[in-house]
C-alpha positions in Angstrom: 8.1 4.0 25.3 9.3 1.5 22.6 13.4 2.5 21.6 14.4 2.5 18.2 18.6 2.5 17.4 18.9 3.9 13.6 22.4 3.2 14.3 21.7 -0.1 14.5 22.2 -2.9 11.3 19.0 -3.1 9.3 18.2 -7.0 10.6 18.2 -5.7 14.3 16.6 -2.5 13.5 14.0 -4.4 11.4 12.8 -6.3 13.6 13.0 -3.9 16.4 9.8 -2.1 14.1 8.5 -5.3 13.1 8.1 -6.0 16.8 6.3 -3.2 17.7 2.6 -3.8 16.9 1.3 -1.3 14.3 -2.2 -2.7 13.3 -4.2 0.2 10.9 -5.7 2.0 14.1 -2.7 1.4 16.7 0.2 3.4 14.9 1.3 5.2 18.0 3.6 3.2 20.0 5.6 3.1 16.7 4.8 6.5 15.8 6.4 7.7 18.9 9.1 5.8 18.5 10.5 6.5 14.6 9.7 10.7 16.2 12.2 9.9 19.2 14.8 8.2 17.1 14.8 11.3 14.2 14.3 14.1 17.2 17.6 14.4 18.8 18.7 14.7 14.5 20.1 18.0 14.2 20.0 18.0 10.4 16.4 17.2 10.4 13.1 19.2 11.0 10.5 16.7 12.6 6.7 17.5 12.7 4.7 15.5 14.3 0.8 15.2 12.6 -1.5 12.5 14.0 0.5 9.1 14.0 2.4 10.7 10.9 6.4 11.6 11.3 7.8 13.9 8.8 11.3 14.4 9.0 13.0 16.7 6.3 16.3 18.6 5.5 16.2 22.6 4.8 19.8 22.7 2.9 18.4 24.8 0.2 19.2 21.9 -2.2 17.6 23.1 -6.1 15.3 19.7 -5.8 13.6 17.6 -3.6 12.6 14.3 -3.1 10.1 12.9 -1.3 10.5 8.9 0.8 7.2 7.8 2.1 6.6 4.4 3.7 3.9 3.3 6.0 3.8 1.7 9.9 0.1 0.6 9.9 0.4 -3.4 9.2 -2.9 -5.8 8.1 -3.6 -7.9 11.5 -1.2 -10.3 12.6 -1.6 -13.8 12.1 0.6 -15.7 14.5 3.4 -14.2 13.3 4.6 -11.9 15.7 7.1 -11.3 17.5 9.4 -11.8 14.6 12.5 -14.0 14.0 15.1 -15.0 11.5 15.8 -18.1 10.2 17.9 -19.5 7.0 15.5 -21.2 4.0 17.4 -22.5 0.8 20.8 -20.3 1.5 19.5 -17.1 2.4 18.8 -15.2 5.4 14.9 -14.3 5.7 13.6 -12.0 8.3 9.6 -12.7 9.4 7.1 -11.8 10.5 4.0 -9.2 10.0 4.8 -6.5 8.8 8.4 -7.2 7.8 7.8 -7.1 3.9 4.8 -4.7 3.7 6.7 -2.7 4.5 8.5 -2.1 7.8 11.8 -3.3 6.4 11.7 -0.8 3.9 10.5 1.5 6.8 14.1 0.3 8.3 15.8 1.5 5.0 14.4 4.7 5.3 15.0 5.6 9.1 18.5 4.0 9.0 18.9 6.4 5.7 17.4 9.4 6.9 20.2 9.7 10.4 23.0 9.1 8.7 22.4 11.2 5.8 23.0 14.4 7.0 24.4 16.2 3.7 22.6 14.9 0.8 22.7 15.9 -2.7 18.9 16.2 -2.3 16.9 18.2 0.1 14.6 15.2 1.7 11.3 15.1 3.0 11.0 10.9 4.7 7.7 10.9 5.9 6.5 7.5 7.8 2.7 7.9 7.8 -0.4 5.8 9.3 -3.6 4.4 7.7 -2.4 2.9 4.9 -3.7 -0.6 5.1 -7.9 0.4 5.1 -9.5 3.0 3.1 -8.4 6.1 1.5 -10.3 8.0 3.5 -8.7 6.8 6.9 -5.1 7.4 5.5 -3.2 10.2 6.5 -1.2 11.4 3.8 -5.4 12.4 2.4 -5.8 14.3 5.7 -2.5 15.7 5.2 -2.7 16.3 1.4 -5.6 18.7 2.3 -4.4 20.0 5.2 -0.5 20.6 4.5 0.5 19.7 1.0 3.5 21.7 0.9 4.8 18.6 3.5 4.7 16.0 0.5 6.1 18.4 -2.6 8.9 17.6 -3.9 10.7 17.3 -7.5 10.2 13.2 -6.9 8.8 10.7 -4.9 9.6 7.3 -3.9 7.3 4.9 -1.8 8.8 2.5 0.0 6.6 -0.3 -1.1 7.7 -4.0 -1.3 9.6 -4.9 -5.1 12.1 -7.2 -5.0 14.4 -4.0 -4.7 13.6 -3.3 -8.2 10.9 -0.7 -9.4 7.5 -0.4 -9.9 6.1 2.2 -11.9 2.6 3.7 -11.2 -0.1 1.5 -9.7 -3.6 0.2 -10.7 -7.3 2.0 -9.3 -8.8 0.5 -6.8 -12.9 0.0 -6.4 -15.2 -1.8 -3.9 -18.7 -1.8 -4.0 -21.7 -3.3 -2.3 -24.7 -5.6 -4.9 -27.7 -6.1 -2.7 -30.8 -7.9 -3.3 -34.0 -8.0 -1.4 -36.3 -10.8 -0.9 -39.0 -11.8 1.8 -38.5 -13.8 5.0 -40.1 -17.0 5.4 -39.8 -20.1 7.3 -37.3 -22.7 5.2 -39.6 -25.8 5.3 -42.8 -23.2 3.4 -39.9 -21.4 1.3 -42.4 -21.0 -1.4 -44.4 -18.4 0.7 -40.6 -16.5 0.9 -37.9 -15.0 -2.1 -34.2 -15.9 -0.8 -32.2 -12.9 -0.7 -28.9 -15.3 -1.5 -30.3 -16.9 -4.5 -30.8 -14.1 -6.1 -27.2 -13.7 -6.1 -26.0 -15.9 -8.3 -26.6 -14.2 -11.3 -23.7 -11.8 -9.9 -21.3 -15.1 -8.7 -21.4 -16.6 -11.9 -20.7 -13.7 -14.1 -18.0 -12.4 -11.5 -16.7 -16.2 -11.5 -16.2 -16.0 -15.4 -15.6 -12.6 -16.0 -12.4 -11.9 -18.1 -10.2 -9.5 -16.8 -8.8 -6.4 -19.4 -4.9 -6.6 -19.4 -3.7 -2.7 -20.3 0.0 -2.3 -22.1 1.3 1.0 -20.8 4.6 2.2 -21.5 5.3 -1.1 -22.3 4.4 -3.0 -19.0 1.1 -4.6 -18.2 -1.4 -4.0 -15.9 -3.6 -7.2 -15.2 -7.3 -5.6 -13.9 -9.0 -7.8 -11.2 -12.2 -8.2 -10.5 -13.5 -10.7 -7.7 -16.3 -10.9 -4.9 -14.4 -10.5 -1.6 -16.6 -10.9 1.2 -21.3 -12.1 1.5 -23.3 -11.5 3.9 -26.9 -13.0 4.0 -29.0 -14.8 6.5 -30.1 -14.3 10.5 -30.8 -18.1 11.0 -30.3 -21.4 9.4 -34.4 -22.1 9.3 -35.1 -18.4 7.7 -35.5 -17.6 4.0 -33.4 -14.3 4.1 -34.4 -11.5 2.7 -31.5 -9.4 2.2 -28.0 -10.1 1.1 -24.6 -8.7 -0.1 -21.9 -8.9 -1.8 -18.6 -7.1 -1.6 -16.8 -6.8 -4.7 -13.7 -5.5 -5.4 -12.5 -4.2 -8.3 -8.4 -3.3 -9.7 -8.7 -1.5 -13.0 -6.1 -0.4 -14.7 -4.6 3.2 -14.7 -5.9 4.5 -17.8 -9.1 4.0 -16.3 -11.3 7.0 -14.0 -13.1 5.8 -11.0 -15.7 6.9 -12.4 -15.1 4.5 -16.1 -14.8 1.8 -13.5 -17.4 2.3 -11.3 -19.5 2.5 -15.2 -18.5 -0.9 -16.3 -19.1 -2.2 -12.8 -22.8 -1.1 -13.3 -22.8 -2.0 -16.5 -22.0 -5.7 -15.8 -25.0 -6.4 -13.4 -27.3 -3.7 -15.2 -29.8 -6.6 -15.9 -30.2 -8.1 -12.5 -32.8 -7.2 -10.0 -29.9 -5.9 -7.5 -29.1 -2.3 -5.9 -25.1 -1.0 -6.2 -23.7 0.9 -3.7 -19.4 2.4 -4.5 -18.1 2.3 -0.8 -14.9 3.5 -1.2 -11.9 4.3 -3.9 -8.9 5.8 -4.8 -7.7 5.9 -8.5 -4.8 4.8 -9.9 -1.7 6.4 -11.2 0.2 5.7 -14.7 3.6 4.7 -15.4 5.5 8.4 -15.3 8.9 7.3 -16.2 9.7 9.4 -18.8 10.1 12.6 -16.7 14.1 14.0 -15.9 14.0 13.1 -12.6 12.5 9.3 -12.8 14.6 8.4 -16.2 17.6 9.4 -14.2 16.6 7.2 -11.2 16.3 4.1 -13.3 19.0 5.0 -15.5 21.2 5.3 -11.5 20.0 2.6 -10.2 19.6 0.1 -13.4 17.1 -2.9 -11.6 14.2 -4.2 -13.7 11.2 -2.0 -14.1 7.9 -3.5 -13.8 4.0 -2.4 -13.4 2.5 -2.0 -9.7 -0.1 -4.9 -10.0 -1.5 -3.1 -6.4 -2.7 0.5 -5.3 0.0 2.7 -3.4 0.2 6.4 -2.2 1.9 6.3 -6.0 -1.4 7.6 -7.2 -1.2 10.3 -4.1 1.8 11.4 -5.1 0.4 12.1 -9.2 -2.5 13.6 -8.5 -0.1 15.9 -6.9 1.6 16.6 -10.0 5.0 15.0 -8.1 6.4 12.0 -10.4 6.8 8.7 -8.2 7.5 4.9 -8.5 7.6 2.0 -6.2 11.1 1.1 -5.2 11.6 -1.4 -1.4 12.7 -4.3 0.1 10.6 -7.6 0.0 8.7 -9.7 -2.1 4.9 -8.5 -3.1 3.5 -11.5 -3.1 4.3 -12.0 0.0 2.7 -9.1 1.5 0.1 -10.2 4.2 0.0 -13.8 4.1 0.9 -15.6 6.9 4.3 -16.3 6.3 5.4 -13.3 5.6 9.3 -12.1 4.8 12.1 -10.9 3.7 15.7 -11.6 2.6 18.8 -9.5 4.2 20.0 -9.0 0.7 16.9 -7.0 -0.4 17.3 -4.5 2.3 21.1 -4.2 1.3 20.1 -3.6 -2.2 18.2 -1.0 -1.2 20.0 0.5 1.5 23.1 1.0 -1.0 21.1 1.6 -4.0 19.4 5.1 -1.9 22.5 6.1 -0.7 24.6 6.1 -3.8 21.3 8.1 -5.6 20.9 10.6 -2.8 24.5 11.3 -2.0 26.0 9.9 0.4 28.1 7.4 -1.4 28.8 4.0 -0.4 29.0 2.2 2.4 
């Protein structure tokens, strides 16, 4: 079994976590290593739920914070094992998952081991299947079966945010738009009807679409509507009788899933296509006005911006737990082949959380 040493320096620990490949669906080895690192610590109650590891203090504090990071990554793209390099005067750790979000996991694992008597009770959650459909996310199952594991006065998701605070998140929706045709030999196309051509109107409207920018609590959430996959055709000499385009809609958190779906359907209502909703997760409003959230923002003194992607902040918000994104790494590098994270970001997040949680200076 792979070994993780939470007493190691953050660079060493981050690389060790990154080098345990954990593409969604293959998180077991990393979950085993995280559980083995936390299980011997007497100040933590450690719970294993599938490939999710939950570790929590039970010190009787008046408040509890939930701090969560996902263990899975998108598929590897020749960017494992990890490495360290100096570029433009800064030291970077590179490799799949460094930014999204094993750097954050390393910060959390180290703090979970060190903070034996924090000012808050803390629930640390290292979970699986975040990078796939919302229905497969392990927090979906845990919220339904053991909502007590997720309860707290405040939650922090370690998604990459450049060691600043990103509030709320946009919703996400996937839809399949399909067209039907009539198959024929491509040398006699007048006999058939081309289903791929029938999608031209859909693609034109997507290309010409002007997305909305919603300003909520002074933060800008930029909506996005894009074709992300096209399917159709069976051979180079056959007029296709079926074709589809998959659409991903990222909608502002003041829009409900029902409103978002209705909006997309209205864009293509006059076209001869069928529309099927395949995946959806609601967004989350910024929620920075509550006492704990505002205390966190004031204490850290870092910039605050809108989270442009979807994160499990939405899940905690739906459970009535105010939540923010705060983690090391640039979100623009997530899922890229050159995924990397500055060492300074790891240190900044570690120091800020350790101080705020009552662990004192390093």
